Wavefront OBJ file of the C-alpha trace (Angstrom):
o trace
v 2.008 15.220 1.305
v 0.653 11.753 0.537
v -2.789 12.527 2.049
v -2.946 15.874 0.474
v -2.326 14.214 -2.891
v -4.819 11.439 -2.846
v -7.422 11.890 -0.255
v -10.879 12.906 -1.472
v -13.503 14.530 0.701
v -10.953 15.769 3.220
v -13.692 17.967 4.926
v -15.713 14.880 5.682
v -13.144 12.603 7.286
v -9.949 14.096 8.662
v -6.706 12.335 8.656
v -6.103 10.727 12.089
v -4.027 7.526 11.792
v -4.769 4.822 14.498
v -1.104 4.566 15.752
v -2.054 2.075 18.511
v -3.508 -0.350 15.907
v -0.355 0.079 13.606
v 1.785 -0.658 16.783
v -0.276 -3.800 17.385
v 0.069 -4.957 13.926
v 3.876 -4.394 14.098
v 3.978 -6.323 17.415
v 2.078 -9.208 15.865
v 4.403 -9.189 12.915
v 1.530 -8.294 10.611
v 3.010 -5.024 9.327
v 5.362 -4.897 6.417
v 6.959 -1.657 5.483
v 9.583 -0.868 2.899
v 11.101 2.641 2.805
v 12.699 4.459 0.023
v 15.406 6.897 1.129
v 17.811 9.251 -0.481
v 20.797 9.831 1.829
v 18.720 8.918 4.794
v 15.793 11.182 3.834
v 12.527 9.291 3.443
v 11.152 9.828 -0.068
v 8.795 6.930 -0.468
v 7.221 3.757 0.962
v 5.248 0.660 0.544
v 3.165 -0.606 3.580
v 1.150 -3.768 3.820
v -0.762 -5.752 6.443
v 0.257 -9.369 6.188
v -1.956 -12.076 7.490
v -3.796 -15.291 6.351
v -6.735 -14.667 4.083
v -10.081 -14.759 6.044
v -11.383 -17.155 3.402
v -8.309 -19.214 2.649
v -6.696 -19.738 6.080
v -3.670 -21.428 4.773
v -2.836 -18.523 2.310
v -0.540 -15.809 3.789
v -1.685 -12.466 2.025
v -0.378 -9.090 1.816
v -2.940 -6.388 1.797
v -1.216 -3.089 0.537
v -2.279 -0.271 2.873
v -0.525 2.611 1.296
v 2.441 3.292 -1.136
v 3.952 6.683 -1.937
v 6.885 8.147 -3.856
v 7.703 11.756 -3.498
v 7.047 13.645 -6.749
v 10.701 14.675 -7.162
v 11.590 10.999 -7.436
v 8.990 9.797 -9.730
v 11.203 9.321 -12.786
v 12.748 6.256 -14.273
v 12.232 3.132 -12.447
v 11.980 4.292 -8.903
v 8.300 3.235 -8.360
v 8.711 -0.076 -10.079
v 11.731 -0.806 -8.169
v 9.909 -0.061 -4.948
v 7.165 -2.344 -5.846
v 9.500 -5.112 -6.994
v 11.598 -4.878 -3.899
v 8.334 -5.015 -1.720
v 6.922 -8.084 -3.497
v 10.214 -9.895 -3.379
v 10.495 -9.239 0.451
v 6.699 -10.276 0.939
v 7.309 -13.553 -1.103
v 10.396 -14.273 1.173
v 8.055 -13.761 4.109
v 5.791 -16.433 2.683
v 3.045 -14.346 1.033
v 1.285 -16.054 -1.845
v -0.478 -12.884 -3.198
v -0.677 -9.283 -2.758
v -3.860 -7.240 -2.894
v -3.154 -3.699 -4.079
v -5.590 -0.958 -4.851
v -5.385 2.362 -6.771
v -7.253 5.585 -6.513
v -9.270 6.138 -9.713
v -8.185 10.045 -9.669
v -4.654 8.860 -9.433
v -4.721 5.613 -11.294
v -1.719 3.441 -10.907
v -3.197 0.506 -12.924
v -0.686 0.807 -15.750
v 2.149 0.405 -13.323
v 0.449 -2.527 -11.491
v -0.445 -4.263 -14.826
v 3.312 -3.880 -15.919
v 4.228 -5.636 -12.567
v 1.958 -8.561 -13.371
v -1.110 -7.533 -11.180
v -4.485 -8.329 -12.644
v -7.602 -6.083 -11.899
v -9.999 -8.422 -10.047
v -12.689 -6.201 -8.541
v -13.826 -2.583 -7.875
v -14.319 -0.904 -4.475
v -17.127 1.568 -4.025
v -17.539 4.122 -1.054
v -20.661 5.872 0.075
v -20.652 8.252 3.130
v -23.612 7.418 5.227
v -23.007 9.229 8.576
v -23.440 12.759 9.343
l 1 2 3 4 5 6 7 8 9 10 11 12 13 14 15 16 17 18 19 20 21 22 23 24 25 26 27 28 29 30 31 32 33 34 35 36 37 38 39 40 41 42 43 44 45 46 47 48 49 50 51 52 53 54 55 56 57 58 59 60 61 62 63 64 65 66 67 68 69 70 71 72 73 74 75 76 77 78 79 80 81 82 83 84 85 86 87 88 89 90 91 92 93 94 95 96 97 98 99 100 101 102 103 104 105 106 107 108 109 110 111 112 113 114 115 116 117 118 119 120 121 122 123 124 125 126 127 128 129 130
């Protein structure tokens, strides 16, 4: 559902998660996943890769890989509470900062700004193969 909602150019690059790398990140304690559940049913998540920054070796940094809340649960403060909990958990783990992206066609910038994030750069994609 998440991929269907946000992925662009689905015909160019198919969804094929690298489970082995996710497992490696988990084994190395670099994967940080928060789940949102309703009576045990998964309805959202916030997943980050945690490691020292390549330019600032002494700075533990979280790179948010993905986040999602099921559309039926996108009301009230559910998304805000998910992010706040994830940030609190990442901070307790020693992270000094969190890098979080947003898709322009599903812009979450307002939410991120409310949570104290600052827009610092833009990311561009160009398909160059095949």
